[in-house]
Backbone as JSON, one array per atom type, in Angstrom:
{
  "sequence": "VPIKITNKTDGTEKTDPLDIFLYCNQVAGKHAIGRIDIVENRFVGIKSRGVYETPGGTLLRAAHMDLEGICMDREVKRITEGLAAEFARLCYNGFWFAPEMDLIRNSIQFSQRDVEGTVEIELYKGNVIVRGRQSPKALYNADLASMDIEGGGDAFDYNPADSQGFIRINAVRLKTYAALRAKFDD",
  "N": [[12.7, 17.45, 24.27], [15.99, 17.06, 23.34], [18.75, 16.95, 25.61], [21.42, 16.41, 25.71], [24.05, 15.09, 23.7], [26.28, 12.49, 23.13], [29.1, 11.35, 21.5], [30.32, 8.27, 21.45], [32.43, 7.24, 20.08], [34.34, 9.25, 19.33], [34.27, 10.96, 21.48], [33.01, 13.42, 21.36], [30.84, 15.9, 22.65], [27.74, 17.46, 22.99], [25.61, 20.04, 24.2], [24.0, 22.29, 23.89], [20.88, 23.08, 22.44], [20.7, 23.87, 19.63], [23.32, 23.29, 18.76], [23.31, 20.53, 19.23], [21.42, 19.67, 17.32], [22.63, 20.55, 14.89], [25.01, 19.08, 14.98], [23.99, 16.47, 14.94], [22.85, 16.55, 12.38], [25.19, 16.71, 10.84], [26.63, 14.31, 11.51], [24.73, 12.22, 11.05], [24.12, 12.75, 8.41], [26.5, 12.02, 7.11], [26.19, 9.32, 7.14], [24.23, 8.8, 5.36], [21.59, 9.17, 6.25], [18.2, 10.09, 6.6], [17.02, 11.13, 4.2], [14.31, 11.56, 2.03], [12.31, 10.72, -0.79], [9.45, 11.57, -2.2], [6.06, 11.37, -3.5], [3.61, 13.65, -2.99], [0.51, 14.96, -1.63], [-0.56, 18.09, -2.22], [-2.0, 20.89, -0.43], [-3.85, 22.17, -2.07], [-4.73, 20.17, -3.68], [-3.12, 19.18, -5.7], [-0.82, 16.8, -6.87], [2.57, 16.43, -6.02], [6.1, 16.07, -6.45], [8.47, 15.59, -3.95], [11.64, 16.08, -2.48], [13.15, 15.57, 0.46], [15.39, 16.38, 3.09], [16.59, 15.62, 6.2], [18.73, 14.8, 8.18], [19.56, 15.08, 10.91], [17.12, 15.47, 12.25], [15.87, 13.04, 11.69], [17.51, 11.2, 13.04], [17.27, 12.13, 15.74], [14.51, 11.86, 16.08], [14.15, 9.08, 15.84], [15.51, 8.17, 18.14], [13.98, 9.44, 20.11], [11.39, 8.36, 19.69], [11.87, 5.73, 20.38], [12.42, 6.01, 23.09], [9.94, 6.97, 23.97], [8.58, 4.6, 23.7], [9.21, 3.07, 25.97], [8.46, 4.68, 28.05], [5.89, 5.65, 27.82], [2.42, 5.15, 28.23], [0.5, 2.65, 26.51], [-1.97, 3.39, 25.33], [-1.93, 6.17, 25.46], [0.27, 6.56, 23.81], [-0.75, 5.57, 21.37], [-2.81, 7.44, 20.85], [-1.27, 9.78, 20.75], [0.28, 9.27, 18.49], [-1.64, 9.54, 16.48], [-2.27, 12.24, 16.87], [0.18, 13.34, 16.15], [0.28, 12.9, 13.4], [-1.86, 14.52, 12.6], [-0.89, 16.98, 13.5], [1.32, 17.27, 11.76], [-0.04, 17.46, 9.3], [-1.53, 19.83, 9.67], [0.57, 21.69, 10.03], [1.85, 21.48, 7.5], [-0.16, 22.49, 5.9], [-0.27, 25.11, 6.69], [-1.46, 25.97, 9.1], [-0.49, 26.83, 11.63], [-1.18, 28.69, 13.63], [-3.77, 28.09, 14.28], [-6.69, 27.28, 16.3], [-7.03, 24.52, 16.72], [-4.44, 23.64, 16.49], [-3.31, 24.66, 18.81], [-4.62, 23.05, 20.68], [-3.59, 20.51, 19.95], [-0.79, 20.89, 20.29], [-0.68, 21.38, 23.08], [-1.7, 18.96, 24.03], [0.22, 17.13, 23.09], [2.46, 18.1, 24.43], [1.69, 17.54, 27.09], [1.64, 14.76, 26.93], [4.31, 14.17, 26.89], [5.44, 14.47, 29.38], [6.55, 12.48, 31.05], [8.51, 11.39, 29.53], [11.67, 10.7, 29.44], [15.17, 10.07, 29.47], [17.86, 7.92, 28.39], [19.14, 7.04, 25.23], [20.9, 4.73, 23.38], [22.45, 4.73, 20.32], [23.33, 3.47, 17.05], [24.77, 4.35, 13.97], [24.44, 3.27, 10.7], [24.99, 2.72, 7.41], [22.71, 4.26, 6.32], [20.85, 3.7, 8.28], [19.36, 4.09, 11.51], [20.11, 2.59, 14.34], [18.87, 1.29, 17.26], [20.57, 0.57, 20.15], [20.26, 0.35, 22.84], [18.39, 1.41, 25.76], [17.35, 3.48, 28.49], [15.49, 4.62, 31.34], [14.5, 6.65, 34.08], [11.82, 6.84, 34.42], [10.58, 4.72, 33.21], [7.97, 2.64, 32.04], [8.23, 0.07, 31.41], [8.8, -3.07, 32.84], [10.93, -5.46, 33.78], [10.54, -7.66, 35.49], [7.74, -7.94, 35.55], [7.22, -8.45, 32.86], [8.53, -10.81, 32.54], [8.72, -14.31, 31.91], [9.52, -15.98, 33.78], [9.19, -15.18, 36.41], [6.7, -15.62, 38.57], [3.62, -13.95, 38.75], [4.79, -11.51, 38.34], [6.53, -10.45, 40.18], [6.95, -8.95, 43.49], [5.59, -6.47, 43.55], [3.37, -6.66, 41.95], [0.23, -8.19, 41.13], [-0.2, -10.42, 39.18], [-1.5, -12.88, 37.15], [-1.01, -15.15, 34.64], [-3.13, -16.83, 33.88], [-5.35, -15.31, 34.23], [-5.86, -14.08, 31.85], [-7.43, -15.68, 30.23], [-10.3, -15.33, 30.22], [-10.42, -12.74, 29.2], [-9.36, -13.15, 26.64], [-11.33, -14.85, 25.55], [-13.59, -13.13, 25.56], [-12.73, -11.1, 23.79], [-12.54, -12.63, 21.53], [-15.12, -13.01, 20.68], [-16.12, -11.01, 18.88], [-14.44, -11.51, 16.74], [-15.11, -14.13, 16.01], [-17.76, -13.71, 15.28], [-17.43, -12.04, 13.06], [-16.0, -13.81, 11.38], [-17.97, -15.76, 10.94], [-19.86, -14.28, 9.52], [-18.36, -13.65, 7.21], [-17.98, -16.24, 6.23], [-20.56, -16.88, 5.53], [-21.23, -15.03, 3.51], [-19.08, -14.73, 1.71], [-17.56, -16.01, -1.26]],
  "CA": [[13.84, 18.14, 23.7], [17.23, 16.44, 23.8], [19.58, 17.85, 26.42], [22.84, 16.13, 25.5], [24.43, 14.0, 22.82], [27.68, 12.11, 23.31], [29.6, 10.4, 20.52], [31.22, 7.38, 22.19], [33.6, 6.93, 19.25], [35.38, 10.29, 19.39], [34.14, 11.74, 22.71], [32.32, 14.69, 21.15], [29.66, 16.08, 23.49], [27.01, 18.71, 22.72], [24.5, 20.25, 25.13], [23.14, 23.36, 23.4], [19.92, 22.48, 21.5], [21.07, 24.09, 18.24], [24.54, 22.51, 18.52], [22.91, 19.11, 19.15], [20.77, 19.44, 16.03], [23.62, 20.7, 13.82], [25.93, 17.93, 15.07], [23.24, 15.3, 14.44], [22.78, 16.7, 10.92], [26.51, 16.4, 10.29], [26.98, 12.89, 11.69], [23.75, 11.36, 10.37], [24.28, 12.99, 6.98], [27.64, 11.21, 6.63], [25.75, 7.93, 7.07], [23.11, 8.78, 4.41], [20.35, 9.05, 7.01], [17.27, 11.2, 6.63], [16.56, 11.67, 2.93], [13.17, 10.87, 1.44], [11.85, 11.15, -2.11], [8.04, 11.16, -2.16], [5.01, 12.09, -4.2], [2.71, 14.05, -1.92], [-0.69, 15.7, -1.98], [-0.56, 19.47, -1.73], [-3.24, 21.37, 0.16], [-4.78, 22.56, -3.14], [-5.16, 18.98, -4.4], [-2.17, 18.79, -6.74], [0.25, 15.9, -6.44], [3.89, 16.95, -6.37], [7.24, 15.29, -5.98], [9.32, 16.33, -3.02], [12.8, 15.42, -1.91], [13.43, 16.24, 1.73], [16.55, 15.84, 3.79], [16.75, 16.06, 7.58], [19.44, 13.73, 8.88], [19.52, 15.27, 12.36], [15.76, 15.24, 12.7], [15.6, 11.6, 11.61], [18.25, 10.57, 14.14], [16.66, 12.51, 17.02], [13.17, 11.28, 16.14], [14.28, 7.64, 16.12], [15.86, 8.02, 19.55], [12.85, 9.87, 20.93], [10.3, 7.39, 19.57], [12.25, 4.56, 21.17], [12.25, 6.38, 24.5], [8.5, 6.97, 24.21], [8.15, 3.21, 23.78], [9.35, 2.51, 27.32], [7.97, 5.63, 29.05], [4.53, 6.11, 27.56], [1.33, 4.18, 28.24], [0.2, 2.28, 25.13], [-3.11, 4.15, 24.8], [-1.44, 7.54, 25.26], [1.13, 6.47, 22.62], [-1.63, 5.42, 20.2], [-3.46, 8.73, 20.62], [-0.23, 10.74, 20.38], [0.66, 9.01, 17.09], [-2.67, 10.18, 15.66], [-2.08, 13.68, 16.98], [1.39, 13.71, 15.4], [-0.1, 12.95, 11.99], [-2.68, 15.72, 12.43], [0.05, 18.09, 13.67], [2.07, 17.4, 10.51], [-0.97, 17.93, 8.27], [-1.83, 21.24, 9.92], [1.8, 22.45, 9.72], [2.04, 21.48, 6.05], [-1.19, 23.32, 5.28], [-0.14, 26.49, 7.14], [-2.38, 26.29, 10.2], [0.26, 26.86, 12.89], [-1.85, 29.54, 14.62], [-5.18, 27.68, 14.41], [-7.01, 26.78, 17.64], [-6.8, 23.08, 16.79], [-3.01, 23.44, 16.73], [-3.1, 24.88, 20.25], [-5.07, 21.83, 21.34], [-2.64, 19.42, 19.68], [0.49, 21.2, 20.95], [-0.85, 21.17, 24.52], [-1.87, 17.52, 24.26], [1.51, 16.48, 22.89], [3.33, 18.51, 25.56], [1.25, 16.76, 28.25], [2.03, 13.35, 26.72], [5.76, 14.03, 27.0], [5.9, 14.82, 30.73], [7.34, 11.41, 31.66], [9.44, 10.84, 28.54], [13.05, 11.14, 29.68], [16.1, 8.96, 29.6], [19.03, 7.83, 27.51], [19.04, 6.07, 24.16], [22.18, 4.49, 22.71], [22.18, 4.39, 18.92], [24.42, 3.25, 16.11], [24.43, 4.76, 12.62], [25.09, 2.33, 9.79], [24.47, 2.62, 6.05], [21.37, 4.79, 6.17], [19.97, 3.23, 9.35], [19.54, 4.46, 12.91], [19.88, 1.33, 15.06], [18.86, 1.47, 18.71], [21.36, -0.47, 20.83], [19.85, 0.27, 24.24], [17.68, 2.56, 26.28], [17.03, 3.42, 29.92], [14.78, 5.78, 31.82], [14.02, 6.55, 35.46], [10.36, 6.84, 34.38], [10.15, 3.66, 32.31], [6.85, 1.78, 32.42], [8.69, -1.3, 31.19], [9.26, -3.73, 34.06], [11.42, -6.78, 33.38], [9.92, -8.69, 36.32], [6.36, -8.13, 35.12], [7.24, -9.03, 31.52], [9.25, -12.09, 32.59], [7.99, -15.58, 31.95], [10.17, -16.77, 34.83], [8.8, -14.72, 37.75], [5.25, -15.73, 38.67], [2.97, -12.78, 39.32], [5.5, -10.28, 38.0], [7.29, -9.93, 41.32], [6.2, -8.55, 44.68], [4.79, -5.26, 43.38], [2.25, -6.91, 41.05], [-0.58, -9.38, 41.33], [-0.53, -10.79, 37.81], [-1.53, -14.32, 36.9], [-1.3, -15.33, 33.21], [-4.41, -17.51, 33.7], [-6.39, -14.28, 34.21], [-6.08, -13.64, 30.48], [-8.33, -16.58, 29.5], [-11.59, -14.67, 30.02], [-10.16, -11.6, 28.32], [-9.2, -13.68, 25.28], [-12.65, -15.33, 25.11], [-14.45, -11.98, 25.28], [-12.25, -10.46, 22.57], [-12.74, -13.54, 20.4], [-16.52, -12.98, 20.26], [-16.28, -10.2, 17.67], [-13.71, -12.16, 15.65], [-15.93, -15.28, 15.59], [-18.93, -13.15, 14.6], [-16.95, -11.59, 11.76], [-15.67, -15.0, 10.59], [-19.24, -16.39, 10.55], [-20.42, -13.43, 8.47], [-17.56, -13.86, 6.0], [-18.26, -17.6, 5.74], [-21.91, -16.88, 4.97], [-21.38, -14.18, 2.33], [-17.95, -14.8, 0.77], [-17.59, -17.21, -2.12]],
  "C": [[15.11, 17.47, 24.23], [18.08, 17.44, 24.58], [21.07, 17.59, 26.25], [22.99, 15.0, 24.49], [25.92, 13.76, 23.0], [28.04, 11.08, 22.25], [30.64, 9.53, 21.23], [32.48, 7.04, 21.39], [34.7, 7.96, 19.41], [35.27, 11.2, 20.62], [33.46, 13.08, 22.56], [31.06, 14.74, 22.01], [29.04, 17.44, 23.18], [25.84, 18.81, 23.68], [23.56, 21.38, 24.71], [22.18, 22.78, 22.36], [20.28, 22.67, 20.02], [22.32, 23.3, 17.88], [24.23, 21.02, 18.4], [22.33, 18.82, 17.77], [21.77, 19.53, 14.88], [24.6, 19.53, 13.81], [25.24, 16.66, 14.55], [23.09, 15.36, 12.93], [24.09, 16.27, 10.27], [26.79, 14.9, 10.34], [26.03, 11.98, 10.93], [23.84, 11.53, 8.86], [25.41, 12.19, 6.37], [27.25, 9.75, 6.46], [24.51, 7.78, 6.17], [21.76, 8.57, 5.1], [19.5, 10.29, 6.78], [16.85, 11.81, 5.31], [15.38, 10.85, 2.43], [12.81, 11.52, 0.12], [10.42, 10.64, -2.22], [7.2, 11.94, -3.16], [3.95, 12.37, -3.15], [1.51, 14.8, -2.47], [-0.62, 17.09, -1.38], [-1.94, 19.85, -1.22], [-4.29, 21.69, -0.91], [-5.2, 21.38, -4.01], [-4.24, 18.51, -5.5], [-1.14, 17.84, -6.14], [1.58, 16.51, -6.88], [4.96, 16.04, -5.81], [8.06, 16.17, -5.06], [10.47, 15.47, -2.54], [13.19, 16.23, -0.68], [14.61, 15.57, 2.41], [16.64, 16.46, 5.18], [17.42, 14.97, 8.39], [19.38, 13.86, 10.4], [18.15, 15.0, 12.93], [15.4, 13.76, 12.7], [16.27, 10.86, 12.75], [17.56, 10.86, 15.48], [15.26, 11.92, 17.17], [13.23, 9.8, 16.47], [14.6, 7.39, 17.59], [14.67, 8.37, 20.44], [11.7, 8.87, 20.88], [10.61, 6.13, 20.36], [12.06, 4.82, 22.66], [10.77, 6.44, 24.87], [8.0, 5.54, 24.42], [8.26, 2.6, 25.17], [8.74, 3.42, 28.4], [6.48, 5.95, 28.94], [3.55, 4.94, 27.58], [0.89, 3.9, 26.8], [-0.95, 3.08, 24.54], [-2.73, 5.61, 24.58], [-0.57, 7.57, 24.0], [0.28, 6.4, 21.35], [-2.28, 6.76, 19.86], [-2.45, 9.77, 20.15], [0.22, 10.53, 18.94], [-0.36, 9.63, 16.13], [-2.55, 11.69, 15.69], [-0.87, 14.15, 16.18], [1.08, 13.82, 13.91], [-0.94, 14.2, 11.7], [-1.84, 16.98, 12.58], [0.81, 18.34, 12.37], [1.18, 17.95, 9.4], [-1.26, 19.42, 8.44], [-0.62, 22.13, 9.64], [1.96, 22.61, 8.21], [1.06, 22.43, 5.37], [-1.22, 24.76, 5.81], [-1.03, 26.91, 8.29], [-1.7, 26.31, 11.57], [-0.49, 27.62, 13.99], [-3.34, 29.21, 14.8], [-5.45, 27.14, 15.81], [-6.79, 25.27, 17.78], [-5.32, 22.75, 17.0], [-2.67, 23.68, 18.19], [-3.48, 23.63, 21.03], [-4.05, 20.7, 21.17], [-1.31, 19.67, 20.38], [0.4, 20.95, 22.45], [-0.99, 19.69, 24.86], [-0.54, 16.79, 24.12], [2.46, 16.84, 24.03], [2.97, 17.71, 26.81], [1.72, 15.31, 28.12], [3.51, 13.11, 26.96], [6.29, 14.21, 28.42], [6.75, 13.75, 31.38], [8.33, 10.78, 30.69], [10.82, 11.46, 28.78], [13.92, 9.91, 29.83], [17.22, 9.05, 28.59], [18.79, 6.74, 26.48], [20.41, 5.95, 23.51], [21.87, 4.01, 21.3], [23.47, 4.18, 18.15], [23.92, 3.68, 14.74], [25.18, 3.86, 11.66], [24.34, 2.28, 8.47], [23.01, 3.04, 5.91], [20.39, 4.41, 7.27], [20.37, 3.8, 10.7], [19.15, 3.21, 13.7], [19.96, 1.6, 16.55], [19.57, 0.28, 19.35], [20.97, -0.62, 22.3], [19.14, 1.53, 24.66], [17.46, 2.36, 27.76], [16.35, 4.72, 30.32], [14.37, 5.58, 33.27], [12.49, 6.49, 35.51], [9.8, 5.76, 33.45], [8.95, 2.9, 32.88], [7.2, 0.31, 32.21], [9.22, -1.86, 32.51], [9.65, -5.15, 33.7], [10.78, -7.9, 34.2], [8.49, -8.99, 35.86], [6.3, -8.81, 33.75], [7.86, -10.42, 31.48], [8.3, -13.28, 32.57], [8.51, -16.46, 33.08], [9.71, -16.4, 36.23], [7.28, -14.71, 37.82], [4.68, -14.49, 39.34], [3.67, -11.48, 39.05], [6.28, -9.68, 39.15], [6.36, -9.43, 42.41], [5.25, -7.37, 44.46], [3.52, -5.49, 42.55], [1.5, -8.18, 41.45], [-1.08, -9.8, 39.95], [-0.43, -12.3, 37.67], [-1.88, -14.51, 35.43], [-2.64, -16.02, 32.95], [-5.57, -16.5, 33.66], [-6.75, -13.86, 32.78], [-7.09, -14.51, 29.72], [-9.69, -15.93, 29.22], [-11.48, -13.49, 29.07], [-10.08, -12.07, 26.86], [-10.55, -14.15, 24.74], [-13.57, -14.17, 24.74], [-14.02, -11.29, 23.98], [-12.47, -11.33, 21.35], [-14.17, -13.49, 19.88], [-16.68, -12.19, 18.96], [-15.57, -10.84, 16.48], [-14.48, -13.36, 15.12], [-17.17, -14.8, 14.83], [-18.56, -12.71, 13.19], [-16.65, -12.78, 10.85], [-16.94, -15.7, 10.1], [-19.9, -15.6, 9.42], [-19.68, -13.63, 7.15], [-17.86, -15.22, 5.39], [-19.62, -17.65, 5.05], [-21.99, -16.14, 3.63], [-20.22, -14.21, 1.34], [-18.07, -16.08, -0.05], [-16.58, -18.23, -1.68]]
}
């Protein structure tokens, strides 16, 4: 849940959750952010056209997803993305009080425990552009990701040569698949 939004252009600052959302709706809406026009599948199997508009939600989601990118382990992120899709499906179909929703809500809440920080964004012609992010709980480490610091710095024992065996093992399934395709494809 966002705790503060600051507009660096005019100095506006909001801290109340509802005020944050309403302000984001106002500002993002002026930049044509957050409208979609889709054909969707209703729960009963009928396709229908829907036009939805949530400028504030789109802005806040973009900032939050970016923050998750630096704070969340990749496997937790992958699983959470699947849970988010299932959460949306269950909401759309009216299963808010179902036991599977309790499971998903608790799992998502757990996944968010280390997601905190600041995201700087720019709004421009229908786009939410991330200009920067920082977090005291970031898993991103510039030293470890650097190609200039051998071993990723003092806190890590990482040698790029260690990846050779990993690459060879992962290539086995790809080579097997390629051989099968070569045998059976025209």
